[in-house]
C-alpha positions in Angstrom: 35.1 -45.8 18.6 34.3 -47.3 15.2 30.6 -47.5 16.2 30.7 -43.9 17.3 32.2 -42.8 13.9 29.6 -44.8 12.1 26.9 -43.0 14.0 28.4 -39.6 13.3 28.8 -40.5 9.6 25.2 -41.6 9.4 24.1 -38.4 11.1 26.1 -36.3 8.7 24.6 -38.2 5.7 21.1 -37.7 7.2 21.8 -33.9 7.7 23.0 -33.6 4.2 20.0 -35.3 2.8 17.8 -33.0 4.9 19.6 -29.9 3.4 19.2 -31.2 -0.1 15.5 -31.9 0.3 14.8 -28.9 2.6 13.9 -26.6 -0.3 11.6 -27.2 -3.2 13.3 -24.4 -5.1 16.3 -22.2 -4.6 16.7 -18.8 -6.3 20.5 -18.4 -6.3 22.7 -15.4 -6.6 20.0 -12.8 -7.1 20.0 -9.2 -5.9 17.3 -9.4 -3.3 15.5 -6.0 -2.9 12.9 -6.0 -0.1 11.4 -2.5 0.6 9.9 -3.7 3.8 13.2 -4.4 5.5 15.5 -2.3 3.3 17.5 -5.4 2.3 19.4 -4.8 -1.0 22.1 -7.5 -1.3 23.0 -10.7 -3.1 21.3 -13.6 -1.4 20.1 -17.1 -2.0 16.4 -17.8 -1.3 15.0 -21.2 -0.4 11.3 -21.9 -1.1 9.4 -24.7 0.5 5.7 -25.5 0.5 4.9 -22.2 -1.2 6.7 -20.1 1.5 10.1 -18.5 1.7 11.9 -20.8 4.0 15.4 -19.3 4.2 17.3 -16.2 3.0 21.0 -17.0 3.0 24.3 -15.3 2.3 25.7 -18.7 1.4 24.6 -21.1 -1.3 21.7 -23.5 -0.7 20.8 -26.9 -1.9 17.3 -27.9 -3.2 15.3 -30.0 -5.6 15.5 -27.2 -8.2 18.2 -24.4 -8.3 17.7 -21.4 -10.5 20.6 -19.1 -11.0 19.2 -15.5 -11.2 22.5 -13.7 -11.0 22.3 -10.2 -12.4 18.6 -10.0 -11.7 16.6 -8.3 -8.9 14.5 -10.7 -6.8 11.6 -8.7 -5.5 8.3 -9.3 -3.7 5.6 -10.0 -6.3 3.7 -6.9 -7.4 0.3 -6.3 -5.8 -2.2 -4.6 -8.0 -5.1 -3.3 -5.8 -7.0 -1.9 -8.8 -7.4 -4.7 -11.3 -10.7 -5.1 -13.1 -9.4 -7.8 -15.5 -10.2 -10.7 -13.2 -10.2 -13.4 -15.9 -7.6 -16.1 -16.6 -6.4 -14.4 -19.7 -6.2 -11.0 -18.2 -4.3 -12.3 -15.2 -1.9 -14.1 -17.5 -1.1 -10.8 -19.2 -0.6 -9.2 -15.8 1.7 -12.0 -14.7 4.1 -11.1 -17.6 4.2 -7.6 -15.9 5.3 -9.1 -12.6 1.9 -9.1 -10.8 1.3 -11.9 -8.4 -1.9 -10.5 -6.6 -4.7 -8.8 -8.5 -7.5 -7.2 -6.5 -10.5 -5.2 -7.6 -11.0 -2.7 -4.8 -12.9 0.0 -6.8 -15.9 -1.3 -8.6 -15.7 -4.6 -6.7 -18.1 -7.5 -6.9 -21.5 -8.7 -5.7 -22.6 -11.3 -4.7 -19.3 -11.8 -3.0 -19.4 -15.5 -2.2 -20.6 -16.4 -5.7 -17.7 -14.4 -7.3 -15.1 -16.0 -5.1 -16.4 -19.5 -5.9 -16.3 -18.7 -9.6 -12.6 -17.9 -9.4 -11.5 -21.0 -7.6 -9.1 -23.1 -9.6 -9.0 -20.7 -12.5 -6.6 -18.0 -11.3 -2.9 -17.7 -12.2 -2.7 -14.9 -9.6 -4.0 -14.4 -6.1 -7.4 -12.7 -6.3 -9.8 -10.7 -4.2 -12.2 -7.8 -4.3 -14.2 -5.3 -2.4 -18.0 -5.5 -2.2 -19.0 -3.0 -4.8 -21.4 -0.1 -4.1 -22.1 0.1 -7.9 -23.0 -3.5 -8.2 -25.0 -3.5 -5.0 -26.9 -0.3 -6.1 -27.7 -1.8 -9.5 -29.0 -5.0 -7.7 -31.2 -2.8 -5.5 -32.8 -1.3 -8.5 -32.8 -4.4 -10.7 -33.4 -7.3 -8.2 -34.4 -9.6 -11.1 -30.8 -9.6 -12.4 -27.8 -11.6 -11.1 -25.0 -9.1 -11.0 -21.4 -10.2 -10.6 -18.2 -8.5 -11.4 -19.1 -5.2 -13.2 -16.4 -5.3 -15.9 -17.3 -8.8 -16.9 -21.0 -8.3 -16.8 -21.2 -4.8 -18.2 -23.2 -5.7 -21.3 -25.4 -8.2 -19.6 -26.7 -6.0 -16.9 -26.7 -2.6 -18.6 -23.6 -2.3 -16.4 -22.5 1.3 -16.5 -25.1 1.9 -19.2 -26.1 5.4 -20.3 -29.2 5.7 -18.2 -29.9 2.6 -16.0 -32.0 3.3 -12.9 -29.1 2.0 -10.8 -27.0 5.0 -12.0 -29.4 7.8 -12.3 -32.3 7.2 -9.9 -32.2 8.5 -6.4 -32.4 5.7 -3.9 -35.5 5.5 -1.6 -35.7 4.0 1.8 -36.3 0.5 0.3 -33.2 0.7 -1.9 -31.0 2.1 0.8 -32.0 -0.8 3.1 -31.2 -3.3 0.4 -27.8 -1.7 -0.2 -27.0 -1.7 3.5 -27.9 -5.4 3.9 -26.0 -6.4 0.8 -22.8 -4.5 1.7 -22.8 -6.0 5.2 -23.4 -9.4 3.8 -20.5 -9.0 1.3 -18.2 -8.0 4.2 -19.4 -11.0 6.1 -18.4 -13.1 3.1 -14.9 -11.8 3.1 -14.9 -8.7 0.9 -11.7 -6.7 1.3 -13.5 -3.3 1.7 -16.3 -1.3 0.1 -15.7 -0.1 -3.4 -17.3 3.1 -4.9 -17.6 4.5 -8.4 -19.5 7.6 -7.5 -18.9 9.1 -10.9 -20.8 6.2 -12.4 -23.8 6.6 -10.0 -24.4 10.3 -10.0 -27.8 9.9 -8.3 -26.1 8.6 -5.2 -26.2 11.8 -3.1 -23.8 12.6 -0.3 -26.2 11.2 2.3 -26.2 7.8 0.6 -22.4 7.8 0.3 -22.0 8.7 3.9 -24.4 6.0 5.0 -22.2 3.4 3.2 -19.0 5.0 4.6 -20.5 4.5 8.1 -20.6 0.8 7.4 -16.9 0.9 6.4 -16.1 2.7 9.6 -18.1 0.3 11.7 -16.5 -2.7 10.1 -13.1 -1.1 10.1 -12.5 -1.6 6.4 -11.5 1.1 3.9 -13.7 2.8 1.4 -12.0 2.7 -2.1 -13.4 5.6 -4.0 -13.6 6.8 -7.6 -14.8 10.3 -6.9 -18.0 12.0 -8.1 -16.1 14.1 -10.6 -12.6 15.1 -11.6 -10.6 17.7 -9.7 -10.0 18.8 -6.1 -13.6 19.6 -5.2 -14.7 16.0 -5.7 -11.8 14.7 -3.8 -12.5 17.1 -1.0 -16.1 15.7 -0.9 -14.8 12.2 -0.4 -12.3 13.3 2.2 -14.9 15.2 4.1 -17.3 12.2 4.0 -14.6 10.0 5.4 -13.8 12.5 8.2 -17.4 12.9 9.1 -18.0 9.1 9.3 -14.6 8.0 10.6 -14.0 5.8 7.6 -10.6 4.9 6.2 -10.3 6.1 2.6 -8.4 5.2 -0.5 -8.8 7.5 -3.5 -8.3 5.6 -6.8 -6.2 6.8 -9.8 -5.2 10.2 -8.5 -3.6 11.2 -11.8 -7.1 11.2 -13.5 -9.2 11.9 -10.4 -7.0 15.0 -9.7 -6.8 15.8 -13.4 -5.3 19.4 -13.6 -5.3 19.7 -9.8 -2.9 16.9 -9.0 -0.3 19.0 -7.1 -3.0 20.6 -4.9 -4.7 17.2 -4.4 -1.5 15.7 -3.2 -1.0 18.5 -0.7 -4.6 18.0 0.5 -4.0 14.3 1.0 -0.7 15.0 2.8 -2.4 17.5 5.1 -5.3 15.1 5.9 -2.9 12.3 6.7 -0.8 14.6 8.9 -4.0 15.4 10.8 -4.5 11.7 11.6 -6.7 10.5 8.7 -6.3 7.0 7.4 -5.9 8.0 3.7 -4.1 6.6 0.7 -4.1 7.0 -3.0 -2.7 5.4 -6.2 -1.7 6.2 -9.8 -1.2 4.4 -13.1 1.7 5.6 -15.3 -0.3 6.8 -18.4 -1.8 10.1 -19.5 -5.0 8.4 -20.8 -7.9 6.8 -18.9 -10.4 4.3 -20.1 -14.0 3.3 -19.3 -17.3 2.4 -20.9 -18.6 5.0 -23.3 -22.2 4.3 -22.3 -21.5 5.1 -18.6 -22.9 8.0 -16.7 -19.4 9.5 -16.9 -20.5 10.7 -20.3 -23.8 12.1 -19.3 -24.4 15.7 -20.5 -21.7 18.0 -19.1 -18.9 15.5 -19.5 -16.7 17.8 -21.6 -16.6 20.4 -18.8 -16.1 17.7 -16.2 -13.2 16.0 -18.0 -11.9 19.2 -19.6 -11.8 17.5 -23.0 -13.8 17.1 -26.2 -14.8 14.5 -28.8 -11.4 14.3 -30.4 -9.7 13.4 -27.2 -11.6 10.1 -27.1 -10.5 7.0 -29.0 -12.7 4.0 -29.7 -10.7 1.1 -28.2 -11.7 -1.5 -30.7 -10.4 0.5 -33.7 -8.3 3.3 -32.3 -10.2 6.0 -34.2 -10.7 9.4 -32.6 -14.3 10.3 -32.1 -16.5 13.0 -33.6 -19.9 14.1 -32.2 -21.5 11.7 -34.7 -19.4 8.7 -33.8 -19.6 9.5 -30.1 -23.4 9.3 -30.2 -23.4 6.1 -32.3 -20.9 4.3 -30.2 -22.5 5.4 -27.0 -25.7 3.7 -28.0 -23.7 0.6 -29.0 -21.6 0.5 -25.8 -18.0 -0.4 -25.4 -14.6 0.8 -24.2 -13.2 4.2 -25.0 -9.7 5.6 -24.4 -9.7 9.1 -22.8 -6.7 11.3 -23.5 -7.1 13.7 -20.6 -3.9 14.0 -18.4 -0.6 15.9 -18.5 2.7 14.2 -18.2 3.9 16.5 -15.4 0.9 15.7 -13.2 1.2 11.9 -13.7 4.9 12.2 -12.8 4.2 14.2 -9.7 2.0 11.4 -8.5 4.4 8.7 -9.4 7.3 10.4 -7.6 5.2 11.2 -4.4 6.4 8.8 -1.7 3.0 7.9 -0.4 1.3 7.1 -3.7 0.8 3.5 -4.6 1.1 2.0 -8.2 -2.1 0.3 -9.4 -3.1 -0.4 -13.0 -6.9 0.2 -13.2 -6.6 -2.4 -15.9 -9.9 -3.4 -17.5 -10.7 -6.6 -19.4 -9.2 -6.8 -22.9 -11.8 -7.5 -25.6 -10.4 -9.2 -28.7 -6.9 -8.0 -27.7 -8.0 -4.4 -27.5 -8.1 -2.0 -24.6 -5.8 0.1 -22.5 -2.1 -0.9 -22.2 -2.1 -0.3 -18.4 -3.5 -3.8 -18.0 -0.3 -5.2 -19.4 2.5 -2.7 -18.8 1.9 -0.6 -15.7 4.5 -2.1 -13.4 7.3 -2.5 -15.9 6.7 1.0 -17.1 7.2 2.5 -13.7 10.4 0.4 -13.2 11.9 0.9 -16.6 10.6 4.2 -18.0 10.1 6.3 -14.8 12.7 4.9 -12.4 15.6 3.7 -14.6 15.3 6.0 -17.6 13.8 9.2 -16.3 15.3 8.7 -12.8 12.1 10.0 -11.3 12.4 7.9 -8.2 14.9 5.3 -6.9 14.3 1.6 -7.7 13.7 0.7 -4.1 11.1 3.4 -3.8 9.4 2.3 -6.9 9.2 -1.3 -5.7 7.8 -0.2 -2.3 4.8 1.4 -4.2 3.9 -2.0 -5.8 4.8 -4.3 -2.9 4.8 -3.4 0.8 2.7 -0.2 0.5 -0.4 -2.0 -1.0 0.1 -4.9 1.4 0.1 -2.5 4.4 -3.0 -0.7 3.1 -4.9 -4.0 3.5 -3.1 -6.0 6.2 -4.9 -4.4 9.2 -8.1 -6.2 8.3 -6.8 -8.8 5.8 -4.3 -11.1 7.7 -3.3 -12.9 4.5 -1.7 -9.6 3.3 0.8 -9.7 6.2 2.6 -12.5 4.3 2.7 -10.6 1.0 4.7 -7.7 -0.4 7.8 -8.9 1.5 10.9 -11.1 1.0 11.0 -12.6 4.5 11.2 -16.0 6.1 7.6 -17.3 6.4 6.2 -15.0 3.7 4.3 -16.3 0.8 6.6 -17.1 -2.1 5.0 -14.5 -4.4 8.2 -13.4 -6.1 9.1 -11.4 -9.2 12.5 -11.7 -10.8 13.5 -9.0 -13.3 16.5 -7.5 -15.1 16.8 -3.9 -13.9 18.7 -3.0 -17.1 16.1 -4.4 -19.4 12.7 -4.3 -17.7 10.3 -2.1 -19.7 6.7 -2.0 -20.9 6.0 -2.9 -24.5 2.2 -2.6 -24.5 0.9 0.3 -26.6 -2.6 1.7 -27.5 -2.2 -0.1 -30.8 -1.1 -3.4 -29.3 -2.2 -3.2 -25.7 -1.6 -6.8 -24.7 2.0 -6.9 -25.7 3.9 -8.4 -22.7 6.5 -6.5 -20.8 10.2 -7.3 -21.3 12.9 -8.0 -18.8 10.8 -10.1 -16.3 11.9 -13.7 -16.8 10.4 -15.3 -13.7 7.3 -14.8 -11.7 6.2 -17.2 -8.9 2.8 -17.3 -7.1 2.8 -19.3 -3.9 6.0 -20.9 -5.0 4.8 -22.0 -8.4 6.1 -20.5 -11.6 3.5 -18.6 -13.6 6.2 -17.2 -15.8 9.5 -19.0 -16.3 12.4 -18.1 -18.6 10.3 -15.3 -20.0 7.4 -17.6 -21.1 4.0 -17.9 -19.6 3.3 -21.3 -17.9 0.0 -21.7 -19.5 -1.6 -24.2 -17.3 -0.4 -22.8 -13.9 -3.3 -21.9 -11.6 -1.7 -21.3 -8.2 -3.7 -18.2 -7.3 -5.5 -18.2 -4.0 -8.4 -16.3 -2.7 -7.5 -13.2 -0.6 -10.3 -12.6 1.9 -10.7 -10.3 4.9 -10.4 -11.8 8.4 
């Protein structure tokens, strides 16, 4: 009998030691909100080996226990339109709750080279589409090594005022090079095909349709910045997708739709109801931003954008432009802020249940740029959901977690483990105070970090802890297709 008791005691001790060591980290007492399952309750989350290992109604033991009572524990935010793919820009986004940052619009090329350049440097998970813009520029400038557009804009004439890659019609040779390059990029793991048609006005509908056919063949979406602003340009993209059978994602519908946002949303809904694979996104600001030397500002830009010189602000100084300063800065090249949207149209897009949240954040230069790269997600949660009551908190979270994950998971298996609080999911987790979360970035101080987000984990590793950036954390992993 004594021997049996000793065995049972030893087993109990062993089981207790297993429980204690079972979890690397426990997030205790948090309000877990998971839009994928609808869970909204106080739970204890165990994290082991970078994965969520248990979700419990009762307390857990672990090597580290962090009490997050009074806070929401959410899936980490997924930004599918993030141009700021540098360590510094990612650290700024981490303070906004982002755990995965993907450039699905302009994209990258060569794809393998870009992914290799990111290894070991990324606080956040990273990935990109193969970019039609960068591929097109490479076809017209084969002597140049073209990587991520936003980083290399100055080096390669980027979105320059009149590069051949933007304003010259592609011949048979260039089309062949583009076809081969896009297919190669997809073979190397690109997450889709990105288009900035507004930046390549010489890319006629037949060229775009040829690239869409590759997307349809390879069963990846086309992520599209449309040729112009308004419903006609959006209809062009939708018609091309219908004609070729490609899945389609229209970027920043607030600016792409401009004054036609309500009609654009109806068109998107009708197209989806007819069976089309179509999504869109919005950022929560009434100003856009891009390179002033880009083809967007070719003659006719005022009619296209429905604005004039005084609606433009030079990002480096904040000064509003005149015709004289416009022409001077356009020759110089650099970022400009474009005040072009109305609050009510942006709000309609944010409130629409099928519209994702994405920042379109561009790299900050000497701390200057557009605040969307620092405050998009906290702004939706704090300003639009809590303060304006534009949409429920769970609905807002869905737009930045499970909806972007689902947009990609059909052809990107890795995304099936993101955007969720579920056993076995990647421990990409954002912890925020629902009463305090808010953006603080402004056009004057665009890199000011968001408030009310004390903890952010990427693959189970803190990148933000107790409201402070973990400066040397680089847990981000490459997100690749198939």
